[in-house]
Backbone as numpy.savetxt, mean C-alpha at the origin, in Angstrom:
# Nx Ny Nz CAx CAy CAz Cx Cy Cz
9.29 9.57 17.55 9.45 9.95 16.15 9.49 11.45 16.00
10.28 11.96 15.06 10.34 13.38 14.76 9.32 13.76 13.68
8.62 12.78 13.15 7.74 13.06 12.02 6.62 14.00 12.45
6.41 15.04 11.69 5.43 16.07 12.03 4.72 16.53 10.76
3.60 15.91 10.47 2.73 16.37 9.40 1.40 15.71 9.70
0.97 14.74 8.87 -0.14 13.89 9.29 0.37 12.83 10.27
1.67 12.61 10.28 2.26 11.53 11.08 2.47 11.99 12.52
1.39 11.97 13.31 1.47 12.43 14.69 1.10 11.35 15.68
0.93 10.13 15.20 0.61 9.02 16.09 1.78 8.64 16.96
1.52 7.85 17.98 2.54 7.49 18.96 3.46 6.37 18.48
3.01 5.59 17.52 3.83 4.44 17.12 3.70 4.16 15.63
4.71 3.45 15.12 4.72 2.99 13.73 4.56 1.48 13.72
3.67 0.99 12.86 3.41 -0.44 12.74 3.69 -0.90 11.32
4.32 -2.07 11.23 4.66 -2.66 9.93 3.61 -3.68 9.53
3.11 -3.59 8.29 2.08 -4.53 7.90 2.04 -4.84 6.41
1.51 -6.02 6.11 1.29 -6.45 4.73 -0.20 -6.63 4.50
-0.71 -6.00 3.45 -2.15 -5.99 3.19 -2.61 -7.03 2.17
-1.70 -7.80 1.59 -2.10 -8.71 0.51 -1.36 -10.03 0.67
-2.07 -11.06 1.02 -1.49 -12.41 1.10 -2.61 -13.43 1.03
-2.21 -14.68 0.83 -3.20 -15.75 0.63 -2.88 -16.96 1.50
-3.93 -17.58 1.97 -3.80 -18.81 2.75 -4.39 -19.97 1.95
-4.47 -21.13 2.59 -5.05 -22.28 1.89 -6.57 -22.18 1.78
-7.14 -21.05 2.22 -8.57 -20.83 2.01 -8.86 -20.44 0.56
-7.80 -20.06 -0.20 -7.95 -19.88 -1.65 -6.77 -20.54 -2.34
-5.84 -19.75 -2.89 -4.73 -20.36 -3.64 -3.40 -20.25 -2.92
-3.43 -20.05 -1.61 -2.19 -20.07 -0.83 -1.86 -21.48 -0.39
-0.67 -21.64 0.22 -0.20 -22.99 0.58 0.01 -23.16 2.08
-0.33 -22.17 2.88 -0.23 -22.29 4.33 -1.59 -21.99 4.95
-1.82 -22.51 6.15 -3.05 -22.20 6.86 -3.00 -20.75 7.36
-4.15 -20.24 7.76 -4.20 -18.88 8.30 -3.27 -18.76 9.51
-3.30 -19.75 10.39 -2.44 -19.71 11.58 -0.96 -19.71 11.20
-0.59 -20.50 10.22 0.80 -20.56 9.78 1.25 -19.23 9.17
0.38 -18.63 8.36 0.71 -17.34 7.75 0.89 -16.28 8.83
-0.04 -16.22 9.78 0.04 -15.23 10.85 1.31 -15.42 11.67
1.64 -16.65 12.00 2.84 -16.92 12.78 4.10 -16.52 12.01
4.12 -16.79 10.72 5.29 -16.49 9.90 5.56 -14.98 9.87
4.51 -14.18 9.70 4.69 -12.73 9.66 5.01 -12.17 11.05
4.40 -12.72 12.07 4.70 -12.27 13.44 6.16 -12.52 13.78
6.66 -13.69 13.42 8.06 -14.03 13.71 9.03 -13.16 12.92
8.58 -12.61 11.78 9.42 -11.74 10.96 9.35 -10.28 11.41
8.61 -10.00 12.49 8.58 -8.65 13.04 7.45 -7.77 12.55
6.48 -8.36 11.88 5.33 -7.58 11.43 4.35 -7.39 12.59
3.64 -6.26 12.55 2.64 -5.96 13.57 1.23 -6.33 13.13
0.99 -6.33 11.82 -0.34 -6.65 11.34 -0.26 -7.18 9.91
-1.29 -7.92 9.53 -1.48 -8.36 8.16 -2.97 -8.24 7.85
-3.32 -8.36 6.58 -4.71 -8.50 6.17 -4.83 -9.81 5.41
-5.83 -10.60 5.73 -6.10 -11.83 4.99 -6.92 -11.48 3.76
-6.41 -11.83 2.59 -7.05 -11.40 1.34 -7.19 -12.56 0.37
-7.84 -13.61 0.82 -8.08 -14.75 -0.07 -9.14 -14.39 -1.10
-9.07 -15.04 -2.26 -9.97 -14.75 -3.37 -11.42 -15.09 -3.02
-12.25 -14.06 -3.04 -13.69 -14.21 -2.82 -14.03 -14.93 -1.51
-13.11 -14.86 -0.54 -13.35 -15.45 0.78 -13.15 -14.37 1.83
-14.23 -13.92 2.42 -14.15 -12.86 3.41 -13.52 -13.38 4.70
-12.43 -12.75 5.13 -11.85 -13.08 6.44 -12.42 -12.10 7.46
-13.01 -12.62 8.54 -13.52 -11.82 9.64 -12.81 -12.26 10.91
-12.03 -11.36 11.51 -11.21 -11.72 12.66 -12.04 -12.23 13.83
-13.25 -11.70 13.99 -14.09 -12.10 15.12 -14.48 -13.57 15.04
-14.40 -14.15 13.86 -14.79 -15.55 13.69 -13.63 -16.51 13.95
-12.46 -15.97 14.25 -11.28 -16.80 14.46 -10.77 -16.64 15.89
-10.03 -17.64 16.32 -9.41 -17.57 17.63 -8.23 -16.61 17.63
-7.53 -16.50 18.77 -6.39 -15.58 18.89 -5.30 -15.88 17.86
-4.72 -14.83 17.31 -3.60 -14.94 16.39 -2.46 -14.07 16.92
-1.21 -14.33 16.54 -0.07 -13.66 17.17 0.20 -12.23 16.72
-0.66 -11.67 15.87 -0.54 -10.28 15.45 -1.92 -9.80 15.03
-2.07 -8.52 14.81 -3.36 -7.98 14.39 -3.64 -8.45 12.96
-4.83 -8.99 12.73 -5.23 -9.42 11.39 -6.47 -8.63 10.98
-6.34 -7.89 9.88 -7.44 -7.08 9.39 -8.40 -7.91 8.55
-9.67 -7.57 8.63 -10.66 -8.22 7.77 -10.40 -7.85 6.32
-10.49 -8.82 5.43 -10.26 -8.49 4.03 -10.59 -9.63 3.10
-10.41 -9.38 1.82 -10.56 -10.38 0.77 -10.00 -9.79 -0.52
-9.81 -10.61 -1.54 -9.45 -10.13 -2.87 -10.54 -10.53 -3.85
-11.00 -9.54 -4.59 -11.96 -9.79 -5.67 -11.21 -9.94 -6.97
-11.71 -10.76 -7.85 -11.16 -10.83 -9.20 -12.26 -11.21 -10.15
-12.20 -10.65 -11.35 -13.21 -10.95 -12.35 -13.39 -9.81 -13.34
-14.34 -9.98 -14.22 -14.61 -9.02 -15.29 -15.75 -8.09 -14.88
-15.60 -6.81 -15.20 -16.73 -5.90 -14.98 -17.67 -5.96 -16.17
-18.71 -5.14 -16.15 -19.74 -5.23 -17.19 -19.26 -4.72 -18.55
-18.13 -4.03 -18.57 -17.56 -3.59 -19.84 -16.49 -4.55 -20.35
-16.31 -5.67 -19.64 -15.39 -6.70 -20.09 -13.96 -6.53 -19.64
-13.69 -5.61 -18.71 -12.33 -5.40 -18.20 -12.09 -6.29 -16.99
-10.90 -6.88 -16.94 -10.54 -7.81 -15.88 -9.79 -7.08 -14.78
-10.16 -7.33 -13.53 -9.55 -6.66 -12.38 -9.24 -7.65 -11.26
-8.26 -7.26 -10.44 -8.12 -7.78 -9.09 -8.24 -6.57 -8.16
-8.99 -6.73 -7.09 -9.23 -5.63 -6.16 -9.05 -6.12 -4.73
-8.20 -5.42 -3.98 -7.97 -5.72 -2.58 -8.99 -4.96 -1.75
-9.69 -5.68 -0.85 -10.72 -5.07 -0.01 -10.28 -5.19 1.45
-10.19 -4.05 2.14 -9.69 -4.02 3.51 -10.73 -3.37 4.42
-10.98 -4.00 5.57 -11.87 -3.40 6.56 -13.32 -3.79 6.44
-13.59 -4.97 5.93 -14.97 -5.46 5.84 -15.56 -5.70 7.24
-16.87 -5.60 7.33 -17.54 -5.87 8.60 -18.35 -7.17 8.55
-18.68 -7.61 7.35 -19.42 -8.86 7.21 -19.15 -9.45 5.83
-19.57 -10.69 5.64 -19.33 -11.39 4.39 -20.04 -10.70 3.22
-19.35 -10.64 2.09 -19.93 -10.08 0.88 -20.60 -11.21 0.08
-21.81 -10.95 -0.34 -22.52 -11.86 -1.24 -22.82 -11.10 -2.52
-22.27 -11.55 -3.64 -22.38 -10.76 -4.87 -22.61 -11.61 -6.11
-22.73 -12.92 -5.95 -22.91 -13.82 -7.10 -21.75 -13.73 -8.08
-20.57 -13.35 -7.59 -19.40 -13.30 -8.44 -19.33 -12.11 -9.37
-20.26 -11.17 -9.29 -20.23 -9.98 -10.13 -19.41 -8.91 -9.42
-18.32 -8.47 -10.05 -17.37 -7.63 -9.33 -17.97 -6.27 -8.97
-18.82 -5.68 -9.82 -19.44 -4.40 -9.46 -20.33 -4.54 -8.24
-21.07 -5.65 -8.14 -21.91 -5.87 -6.97 -21.06 -5.97 -5.71
-19.93 -6.66 -5.83 -19.05 -6.82 -4.67 -18.42 -5.49 -4.27
-18.01 -4.70 -5.25 -17.44 -3.39 -4.94 -18.47 -2.52 -4.22
-19.71 -2.55 -4.70 -20.75 -1.77 -4.07 -21.04 -2.24 -2.65
-21.08 -3.55 -2.46 -21.34 -4.08 -1.13 -20.22 -3.73 -0.16
-18.97 -3.80 -0.64 -17.83 -3.44 0.20 -17.87 -1.95 0.56
-18.20 -1.13 -0.42 -18.28 0.31 -0.19 -19.37 0.64 0.83
-20.50 -0.07 0.77 -21.58 0.15 1.73 -21.14 -0.18 3.16
-20.20 -1.09 3.30 -19.67 -1.43 4.62 -18.57 -0.48 5.08
-18.18 0.46 4.23 -17.11 1.37 4.59 -15.72 0.79 4.39
-15.61 -0.30 3.62 -14.32 -0.93 3.38 -13.50 -0.11 2.38
-12.19 -0.31 2.41 -11.27 0.34 1.49 -11.03 -0.56 0.29
-10.95 0.05 -0.90 -10.76 -0.69 -2.14 -9.45 -0.27 -2.81
-8.57 -1.25 -3.03 -7.28 -0.97 -3.67 -7.17 -1.74 -4.99
-6.89 -1.01 -6.05 -6.65 -1.57 -7.37 -5.36 -2.38 -7.29
-5.45 -3.69 -7.53 -4.32 -4.58 -7.31 -3.52 -4.81 -8.60
-2.22 -4.86 -8.45 -1.22 -5.17 -9.48 -1.70 -4.91 -10.92
-1.97 -3.64 -11.26 -2.54 -3.35 -12.59 -1.63 -3.71 -13.75
-0.30 -3.63 -13.56 0.60 -3.99 -14.65 0.52 -5.49 -14.91
0.54 -6.28 -13.86 0.43 -7.73 -13.99 -0.89 -8.12 -14.65
-1.98 -7.44 -14.24 -3.30 -7.77 -14.77 -3.48 -7.28 -16.20
-2.73 -6.26 -16.59 -2.85 -5.71 -17.93 -3.89 -4.62 -18.05
-4.19 -3.95 -16.93 -5.18 -2.88 -16.96 -4.62 -1.61 -17.59
-5.53 -0.78 -18.07 -5.18 0.55 -18.57 -5.47 1.58 -17.50
-4.96 2.79 -17.69 -5.26 3.88 -16.77 -6.76 4.15 -16.74
-7.39 4.14 -17.89 -8.83 4.38 -17.96 -9.60 3.38 -17.09
-9.16 2.13 -17.09 -9.82 1.11 -16.28 -9.62 1.38 -14.79
-8.47 1.93 -14.44 -8.22 2.25 -13.05 -9.07 3.39 -12.53
-9.50 4.26 -13.41 -10.33 5.40 -13.02 -11.83 5.08 -13.09
-12.16 3.90 -13.58 -13.57 3.56 -13.82 -14.34 3.27 -12.54
-13.68 2.70 -11.55 -14.34 2.27 -10.33 -13.84 3.08 -9.13
-14.59 3.11 -8.03 -14.27 4.00 -6.91 -13.18 3.46 -5.99
-11.98 3.29 -6.52 -10.87 2.80 -5.72 -10.34 3.90 -4.80
-9.88 3.50 -3.62 -9.27 4.44 -2.67 -7.77 4.60 -2.92
-7.19 3.62 -3.56 -5.76 3.64 -3.81 -5.37 2.46 -4.66
-4.09 2.18 -4.73 -3.62 1.11 -5.59 -2.31 0.52 -5.09
-2.02 -0.67 -5.57 -0.72 -1.28 -5.30 0.31 -0.65 -6.24
1.20 0.15 -5.68 2.27 0.71 -6.51 3.44 -0.27 -6.62
3.48 -1.26 -5.71 4.48 -2.32 -5.82 3.88 -3.61 -5.28
3.92 -4.66 -6.10 3.46 -5.99 -5.73 4.65 -6.93 -5.91
5.13 -7.47 -4.79 6.39 -8.21 -4.80 6.31 -9.50 -5.61
5.24 -10.26 -5.46 5.12 -11.51 -6.21 5.04 -11.24 -7.71
4.28 -10.22 -8.11 4.17 -9.90 -9.54 5.53 -9.49 -10.10
6.33 -8.80 -9.29 7.65 -8.40 -9.75 8.59 -9.59 -9.84
8.56 -10.46 -8.83 9.44 -11.63 -8.84 9.10 -12.58 -9.98
7.82 -12.73 -10.25 7.39 -13.70 -11.25 7.66 -13.23 -12.68
7.10 -12.10 -13.06 7.20 -11.68 -14.47 7.65 -10.24 -14.65
8.19 -9.64 -13.56 8.74 -8.30 -13.68 7.70 -7.21 -13.89
6.45 -7.47 -13.48 5.39 -6.49 -13.67 4.73 -6.14 -12.34
5.57 -5.83 -11.35 5.05 -5.50 -10.02 4.95 -4.02 -9.74
5.63 -3.18 -10.52 5.62 -1.74 -10.28 4.49 -1.05 -11.00
3.98 0.04 -10.40 2.86 0.74 -11.03 2.86 2.23 -10.70
4.03 2.81 -10.43 4.06 4.23 -10.07 3.64 5.13 -11.23
3.81 4.67 -12.46 3.38 5.49 -13.60 1.86 5.63 -13.62
1.14 4.56 -13.28 -0.32 4.67 -13.15 -0.66 5.64 -12.02
0.03 5.48 -10.90 -0.25 6.27 -9.70 -0.10 7.77 -9.98
1.02 8.15 -10.59 1.25 9.56 -10.86 0.19 10.13 -11.80
-0.24 9.33 -12.76 -1.28 9.80 -13.68 -2.60 10.02 -12.94
-2.93 9.14 -12.02 -4.16 9.30 -11.25 -4.07 10.48 -10.29
-2.89 10.72 -9.73 -2.71 11.84 -8.80 -2.99 13.19 -9.46
-2.90 13.25 -10.78 -3.20 14.50 -11.47 -4.62 14.99 -11.17
-5.55 14.05 -11.03 -6.94 14.42 -10.76 -7.39 14.02 -9.36
-6.65 13.08 -8.73 -7.05 12.60 -7.41 -5.84 12.54 -6.48
-5.39 13.68 -5.93 -4.19 13.70 -5.08 -4.32 12.87 -3.81
-5.58 12.55 -3.43 -5.79 11.75 -2.22 -5.60 10.26 -2.46
-5.39 9.84 -3.70 -5.28 8.43 -4.07 -3.99 7.86 -3.48
-4.11 6.85 -2.64 -2.93 6.36 -1.91 -2.25 5.19 -2.60
-0.98 4.99 -2.25 -0.18 3.92 -2.85 0.35 2.97 -1.79
0.15 1.67 -2.00 0.61 0.67 -1.05 1.61 -0.28 -1.72
2.50 -0.84 -0.93 3.41 -1.90 -1.37 3.03 -3.17 -0.62
3.00 -4.29 -1.34 2.49 -5.54 -0.76 3.35 -6.72 -1.21
3.15 -7.84 -0.51 3.80 -9.09 -0.89 2.99 -9.89 -1.90
1.67 -9.97 -1.69 0.82 -10.90 -2.44 1.38 -12.32 -2.30
1.76 -12.66 -1.08 2.42 -13.94 -0.84 1.45 -15.10 -0.91
1.90 -16.18 -1.54 1.14 -17.43 -1.62 1.89 -18.58 -0.95
3.19 -18.41 -0.73 4.04 -19.43 -0.13 4.01 -20.75 -0.89
4.03 -20.61 -2.22 4.14 -21.79 -3.07 5.50 -22.45 -2.86
5.58 -23.76 -2.93 6.86 -24.45 -2.73 7.93 -23.91 -3.68
9.07 -23.54 -3.13 10.18 -23.05 -3.94 10.06 -21.60 -4.35
9.02 -20.90 -3.91 8.82 -19.49 -4.28 8.61 -18.66 -3.01
9.67 -18.30 -2.34 9.55 -17.54 -1.08 9.39 -16.05 -1.33
8.34 -15.67 -2.07 8.15 -14.27 -2.43 7.38 -13.54 -1.33
8.11 -13.12 -0.29 7.48 -12.37 0.79 8.53 -11.46 1.42
8.09 -10.58 2.30 8.94 -9.55 2.92 9.59 -8.64 1.88
8.89 -8.43 0.75 9.45 -7.60 -0.30 8.78 -6.24 -0.45
7.61 -6.07 0.14 6.89 -4.80 0.07 5.89 -4.72 1.21
5.88 -3.59 1.91 4.97 -3.45 3.04 4.66 -1.98 3.27
3.78 -1.70 4.23 3.50 -0.33 4.60 3.85 -0.12 6.07
4.20 1.11 6.39 4.44 1.54 7.77 3.34 2.53 8.12
2.51 2.15 9.09 1.32 2.92 9.45 1.56 3.64 10.76
1.14 4.90 10.83 1.32 5.73 12.01 0.00 5.80 12.80
0.01 5.28 14.02 -1.21 5.19 14.83 -0.92 5.53 16.29
-1.99 5.72 17.05 -1.86 5.88 18.50 -1.94 4.55 19.23
-2.74 3.64 18.68 -2.95 2.35 19.35 -2.83 1.21 18.34
-2.37 0.08 18.82 -2.17 -1.09 17.96 -3.44 -1.94 17.97
-4.39 -1.54 17.13 -5.61 -2.33 16.97 -6.13 -2.15 15.55
-7.02 -3.04 15.15 -7.48 -3.05 13.76 -8.18 -1.75 13.39
-9.01 -1.22 14.27 -9.77 -0.01 13.94 -8.83 1.17 13.68
-7.81 1.35 14.52 -6.88 2.46 14.34 -6.04 2.27 13.08
-5.65 1.04 12.79 -4.84 0.77 11.60 -5.64 1.08 10.34
-6.89 0.60 10.27 -7.71 0.86 9.09 -7.97 2.36 8.94
-8.22 3.05 10.05 -8.46 4.50 9.99 -7.23 5.23 9.47
-6.04 4.82 9.91 -4.81 5.47 9.45 -4.59 5.23 7.96
-4.88 4.01 7.50 -4.75 3.72 6.07 -5.74 4.59 5.28
-6.96 4.70 5.78 -7.98 5.51 5.12 -7.53 6.97 5.00
-6.85 7.48 6.02 -6.43 8.88 6.04 -5.07 9.11 5.39
-4.46 8.06 4.86 -3.16 8.22 4.21 -2.00 8.37 5.16
-2.19 8.00 6.42 -1.13 8.15 7.42 -0.21 6.93 7.43
0.45 6.74 6.32 1.38 5.63 6.17 2.31 5.93 5.00
3.38 5.16 4.91 4.19 5.18 3.69 4.46 3.74 3.29
4.75 3.54 2.02 5.02 2.22 1.47 6.52 2.05 1.28
7.02 0.83 1.44 8.46 0.64 1.34 8.83 -0.78 0.92
10.01 -0.86 0.31 10.66 -2.15 0.04 11.81 -2.38 1.01
12.04 -1.44 1.92 13.14 -1.56 2.87 13.54 -0.28 3.57
13.77 0.83 2.83 14.17 2.07 3.49 13.13 2.57 4.50
13.62 3.19 5.56 12.77 3.69 6.63 12.85 5.21 6.71
11.71 5.86 6.75 11.65 7.29 7.02 11.74 7.51 8.52
12.69 8.34 8.95 12.83 8.63 10.37 12.23 9.98 10.75
12.15 10.88 9.80 11.53 12.18 10.05 11.00 12.73 8.75
9.87 13.42 8.85 9.25 14.02 7.67 8.58 15.30 8.17
9.13 16.44 7.81 8.62 17.72 8.30 8.37 18.65 7.12
7.19 19.22 7.09 6.85 20.19 6.05 6.62 21.55 6.70
7.35 22.56 6.25 7.18 23.90 6.82 7.77 24.94 5.89
7.10 26.09 5.82 7.58 27.27 5.10 8.08 26.94 3.69
7.27 26.18 2.94 7.62 25.87 1.57 8.73 24.86 1.40
9.08 24.16 2.48 10.14 23.15 2.42 9.65 21.82 2.97
10.24 20.76 2.47 10.05 19.43 3.03 11.41 18.91 3.46
11.53 18.54 4.72 12.78 18.02 5.28 12.56 16.57 5.66
13.47 15.72 5.25 13.33 14.29 5.56 14.62 13.74 6.15
14.47 12.75 7.02 15.58 11.95 7.53 15.19 10.49 7.34
16.18 9.67 7.02 15.87 8.28 6.68 17.09 7.40 6.91
16.90 6.10 6.80 18.03 5.19 6.76 18.86 5.51 5.52
20.15 5.10 5.48 21.03 5.53 4.38 20.47 5.23 2.99
20.47 6.25 2.13 19.99 6.12 0.75 20.99 6.79 -0.19
20.83 6.50 -1.49 21.64 7.17 -2.51 20.84 8.19 -3.29
19.51 8.06 -3.29 18.64 9.00 -3.99 17.52 9.45 -3.05
17.17 10.72 -3.14 15.93 11.24 -2.55 15.29 12.08 -3.63
13.99 11.87 -3.85 13.31 12.54 -4.96 12.03 13.20 -4.46
11.76 14.37 -4.99 10.49 15.06 -4.81 9.79 15.03 -6.16
8.69 14.27 -6.25 7.98 14.12 -7.51 6.72 14.97 -7.50
6.52 15.69 -8.60 5.34 16.53 -8.75 4.56 16.16 -9.98
3.64 17.03 -10.43 2.81 16.72 -11.58 3.61 16.52 -12.86
3.10 15.67 -13.71 3.64 15.43 -15.05 5.15 15.22 -15.02
5.92 16.06 -15.69 7.37 15.83 -15.76 8.14 16.52 -14.65
7.47 17.11 -13.69 8.14 17.91 -12.67 8.72 17.03 -11.57
9.91 17.40 -11.14 10.55 16.66 -10.06 11.89 17.25 -9.70
12.37 16.89 -8.51 13.70 17.28 -8.04 14.36 16.07 -7.42
15.66 16.10 -7.30 16.33 14.96 -6.70 17.63 15.36 -6.02
18.04 14.51 -5.09 19.34 14.60 -4.45 20.01 13.25 -4.66
21.26 13.28 -5.10 22.02 12.05 -5.30 23.42 12.24 -4.75
23.95 11.21 -4.11 25.34 11.22 -3.67 25.92 9.83 -3.92
27.17 9.81 -4.35 27.84 8.53 -4.60 27.93 7.71 -3.32
28.17 8.40 -2.21 28.09 7.75 -0.91 26.69 7.99 -0.36
26.25 7.18 0.57 24.88 7.32 1.07 24.73 8.56 1.96
23.49 9.00 2.13 23.19 10.13 2.99 21.89 9.85 3.74
21.62 10.61 4.79 20.48 10.33 5.66 19.57 11.54 5.87
19.87 12.66 5.24 19.03 13.85 5.35 18.92 14.53 3.99
17.77 15.12 3.73 17.59 15.89 2.50 16.54 16.97 2.74
16.68 18.08 2.02 15.73 19.19 2.11 15.32 19.58 0.70
14.02 19.73 0.49 13.50 20.16 -0.81 12.69 21.43 -0.62
12.88 22.39 -1.51 11.98 23.54 -1.59 10.88 23.20 -2.58
9.66 23.39 -2.17 8.52 22.99 -2.99 8.03 24.20 -3.79
8.00 24.12 -5.11 7.51 25.25 -5.92 6.08 25.63 -5.57
5.79 26.94 -5.60 4.47 27.43 -5.22 3.36 26.93 -6.13
3.70 26.62 -7.38 2.64 26.25 -8.34 2.40 24.75 -8.44
3.03 23.94 -7.60 2.76 22.51 -7.62 1.49 22.22 -6.81
0.51 21.55 -7.37 -0.69 21.21 -6.57 -0.46 20.05 -5.60
0.49 19.18 -5.91 0.80 18.05 -5.03 2.24 17.63 -5.24
2.76 16.88 -4.30 4.10 16.32 -4.42 4.19 15.08 -3.54
5.06 14.18 -3.91 5.33 13.01 -3.08 6.83 12.77 -3.00
7.25 12.11 -1.94 8.67 11.81 -1.72 8.93 10.35 -2.05
10.07 10.12 -2.69 10.55 8.76 -2.96 12.02 8.71 -2.59
12.43 7.68 -1.87 13.84 7.49 -1.53 14.28 6.11 -2.03
15.57 5.98 -2.31 16.10 4.73 -2.88 17.47 4.44 -2.29
17.66 3.23 -1.79 18.94 2.89 -1.16 19.92 2.31 -2.18
21.09 1.92 -1.72 22.16 1.47 -2.61 21.85 0.14 -3.27
20.85 -0.58 -2.79 20.44 -1.85 -3.40 19.25 -1.69 -4.34
18.81 -0.44 -4.53 17.69 -0.19 -5.42 16.33 -0.33 -4.77
16.29 -0.53 -3.47 15.02 -0.61 -2.76 14.49 0.79 -2.49
13.19 0.96 -2.67 12.60 2.29 -2.57 11.53 2.36 -1.48
11.23 3.59 -1.08 10.09 3.88 -0.20 9.38 5.10 -0.75
8.06 5.16 -0.53 7.23 6.20 -1.13 6.26 6.77 -0.10
6.19 8.08 0.01 5.10 8.68 0.79 3.88 8.83 -0.11
2.75 9.00 0.51 1.57 9.40 -0.24 1.73 10.86 -0.66
0.89 11.29 -1.58 1.01 12.65 -2.10 0.53 13.67 -1.06
1.23 14.79 -1.01 0.84 15.91 -0.15 0.05 16.89 -0.98
-1.07 17.34 -0.45 -1.80 18.43 -1.12 -1.08 19.73 -0.83
-0.67 20.43 -1.86 0.06 21.68 -1.69 -0.81 22.90 -1.95
-1.95 22.69 -2.59 -2.89 23.78 -2.86 -4.29 23.32 -2.54
-5.14 24.25 -2.11 -6.52 23.91 -1.77 -7.29 23.56 -3.04
C-alpha cells in the first residue's frame, strides 16, 4: 500500500461490525453467518446480537475472525431510546436491562461504543452527545434499504466540531430475513499488521480504518498542507471541513487521483469519495491543529 499517515500497517482487512444471528432477531446461526461473510471475501465480522454477549473463546473455530460484541437497545434515564453497538468485550455484561449500567460495564472492560443508526432510531444530536460513545454508524445498510434512514453524516459532522476523534463506521446490520438480502452494503477497511482480533480492535480504536459502500482508497498521503489520494474510479472527491466549509473535485468521466490543499485555519477535515453509482467511502477526520 502507498498509504502513509496513520495507515502504516502491513495489510488491509474488510469487516462488518453489525449483524445478527438466531441468538436474537437474526435468521441464520452464528456458523452460517460466519461462513456467508467468509465466502463473500470478508476478513472479520463482529457478532452483535441484542443483549447477548458473543465471546469468541466460548465458540469453536469459525472461518474468519469474529470480534466479541453485542447490541444494546433501550431507554436511558432521561427517556431517550438508543441502540448501541459494543465491540471488544472481554466478558458477559450483566446490567438488568438498564442501558446506562451496560454502557458503564462495557466501558470498564475497555470496549468500544458506537451510536447505532441514529436517524432510524429518531435520536437528536443532543442525545448523541449525552453518552460516552467512541463513534457512530454513519451508514447502516438495512436502515437505508428499509425506510431510507440509514445515513447519518450530518450528525457526524456536527459532533466533529467538538470531538474530531469521533469515528464513523459503515455497517450492514444484517438479519438475513427471508426475502430481504440486506448485506454487503456497508463495511470498514481496517489497516493492521496482523490478522487477529486484538489488532483489529486496536486499529478501530485508533481510527486506522475507513468506511465504504464500495469505493476503495489506494493511497492517502498528507504532506506540506496537502492531501493526496488515489482510489478506484470515482466521479466526486470531497474534502469536508467544519460547518459549511468544503472543497470538491468532479469530472463527468471517472478519475482515480485527487489533490486538495488544506486551509491553515481548518481544525479538522475528512475525505469523502463517490463513484458513478452513488456509492461512497469516508475517512475518519484528520486533526489539522493541536
